[in-house]
C-alpha positions as CSV (number, residue, x, y, z in Angstrom):
1,X,25.1,-14.2,33.8
2,X,27.0,-15.6,30.9
3,X,24.8,-16.2,27.8
4,X,25.6,-19.4,25.8
5,X,27.1,-17.3,22.7
6,X,29.8,-15.8,25.0
7,X,33.3,-17.2,25.5
8,X,33.8,-17.7,29.4
9,X,37.4,-17.1,29.3
10,X,36.9,-13.5,27.1
11,X,33.7,-12.8,28.1
12,X,33.3,-9.9,25.4
13,X,33.9,-12.1,22.4
14,X,31.2,-14.0,21.3
15,X,32.1,-17.9,20.4
16,X,31.9,-18.9,17.2
17,X,31.3,-22.9,15.8
18,X,34.9,-23.7,14.3
19,X,32.6,-26.6,12.3
20,X,31.6,-25.4,9.3
21,X,30.3,-28.1,7.0
22,X,32.2,-27.8,4.0
23,X,30.1,-26.9,0.6
24,X,30.4,-29.7,-2.2
25,X,30.2,-26.9,-5.4
26,X,30.1,-28.8,-8.8
27,X,33.3,-28.2,-10.9
28,X,33.5,-28.8,-14.3
29,X,36.2,-31.3,-15.6
30,X,37.2,-31.2,-19.5
31,X,39.1,-34.1,-21.1
32,X,39.9,-34.8,-24.7
33,X,39.0,-38.6,-25.5
34,X,39.7,-40.8,-28.5
35,X,36.3,-42.6,-28.3
36,X,32.9,-43.4,-26.9
37,X,34.0,-46.3,-24.9
38,X,37.0,-44.4,-22.8
39,X,34.1,-41.8,-22.0
40,X,32.0,-43.7,-20.8
41,X,34.2,-46.2,-18.9
42,X,36.1,-42.5,-17.3
43,X,35.8,-42.6,-13.7
44,X,34.1,-39.6,-12.2
45,X,33.7,-38.1,-8.6
46,X,30.0,-37.1,-7.4
47,X,29.9,-33.4,-7.3
48,X,31.6,-32.5,-11.4
49,X,30.1,-32.5,-14.4
50,X,32.5,-34.2,-16.9
51,X,32.9,-32.9,-20.4
52,X,34.8,-35.3,-22.7
53,X,35.4,-33.9,-26.7
54,X,36.2,-36.3,-29.2
55,X,37.6,-34.2,-32.2
56,X,37.8,-37.2,-34.3
57,X,34.5,-37.7,-34.9
58,X,32.9,-33.9,-33.8
59,X,31.2,-35.6,-30.8
60,X,31.0,-34.3,-27.4
61,X,30.4,-36.4,-24.4
62,X,28.9,-35.5,-21.1
63,X,29.0,-37.6,-18.1
64,X,27.9,-37.0,-14.6
65,X,26.4,-38.2,-11.5
66,X,22.9,-38.3,-11.3
67,X,20.6,-38.0,-7.4
68,X,20.3,-41.9,-7.6
69,X,23.8,-41.9,-7.3
70,X,24.1,-44.1,-11.1
71,X,26.3,-42.4,-13.3
72,X,24.1,-40.5,-16.5
73,X,25.8,-40.2,-19.7
74,X,25.0,-37.9,-22.9
75,X,26.3,-37.6,-26.5
76,X,26.1,-34.5,-28.4
77,X,27.1,-34.2,-32.1
78,X,28.3,-31.5,-34.0
79,X,26.2,-30.5,-36.7
80,X,28.0,-28.4,-40.2
81,X,25.9,-25.6,-41.5
82,X,26.0,-26.6,-45.2
83,X,25.5,-23.7,-47.9
84,X,22.3,-24.4,-49.7
85,X,23.3,-25.8,-53.3
86,X,23.3,-23.2,-56.3
87,X,20.9,-24.2,-58.8
88,X,22.6,-22.5,-62.0
89,X,25.6,-25.4,-60.5
90,X,23.3,-28.5,-61.1
91,X,22.1,-26.8,-65.1
92,X,26.0,-26.2,-65.8
93,X,26.9,-30.0,-64.4
94,X,23.9,-31.3,-67.0
95,X,25.1,-28.9,-70.3
96,X,28.4,-30.4,-69.3
97,X,27.1,-33.9,-69.8
98,X,25.5,-33.0,-72.6
99,X,28.3,-31.7,-74.5
100,X,30.5,-34.4,-73.2
101,X,28.1,-36.9,-75.0
102,X,27.9,-34.6,-78.0
103,X,31.9,-35.4,-78.3
104,X,33.3,-32.0,-77.1
105,X,32.4,-28.2,-76.2
106,X,30.0,-26.5,-78.8
107,X,30.7,-22.8,-80.2
108,X,28.3,-20.0,-78.9
109,X,26.4,-19.0,-81.1
110,X,26.9,-15.0,-81.6
111,X,23.5,-13.0,-80.9
112,X,23.1,-10.2,-83.5
113,X,23.2,-6.7,-81.6
114,X,19.7,-4.5,-81.8
115,X,20.4,-1.0,-83.2
116,X,18.8,1.8,-81.6
117,X,19.4,4.4,-84.2
118,X,16.2,5.0,-86.4
119,X,16.1,4.4,-89.8
120,X,14.5,6.1,-92.4
121,X,12.7,2.7,-93.2
122,X,11.3,2.9,-89.7
123,X,10.0,6.0,-89.4
124,X,7.9,5.4,-93.4
125,X,6.5,2.7,-91.4
126,X,5.1,4.6,-88.0
127,X,4.0,7.8,-90.4
128,X,2.0,5.0,-92.6
129,X,0.6,3.1,-89.2
130,X,-0.8,6.9,-88.2
């Protein structure tokens, strides 16, 4: 008796189905564009995800085919991280504006240095306080 999976010509070798369904694996396709209109009007295939970077304005556009057969379009914007402003910069700018209104830069006033050495008058006042 012959089983359906056996080859009649070679009874010891099983018959494999020569037809195998082709799997449509999604691909990632990237192409640089110059504007959003160029990305919107690009023709895409149904199984791929398309990335369209626009370096002139710092945006990335994504276009793919949705489940209903219509194309879906997404836009992403690059955010630039900025350092917080130093509060001293604002004070310096205000001081520069005041100096400009006064007619030039003011010379800094020298601060007298305090002496850490004890004098005889210091010891006399301390003795009187006791």
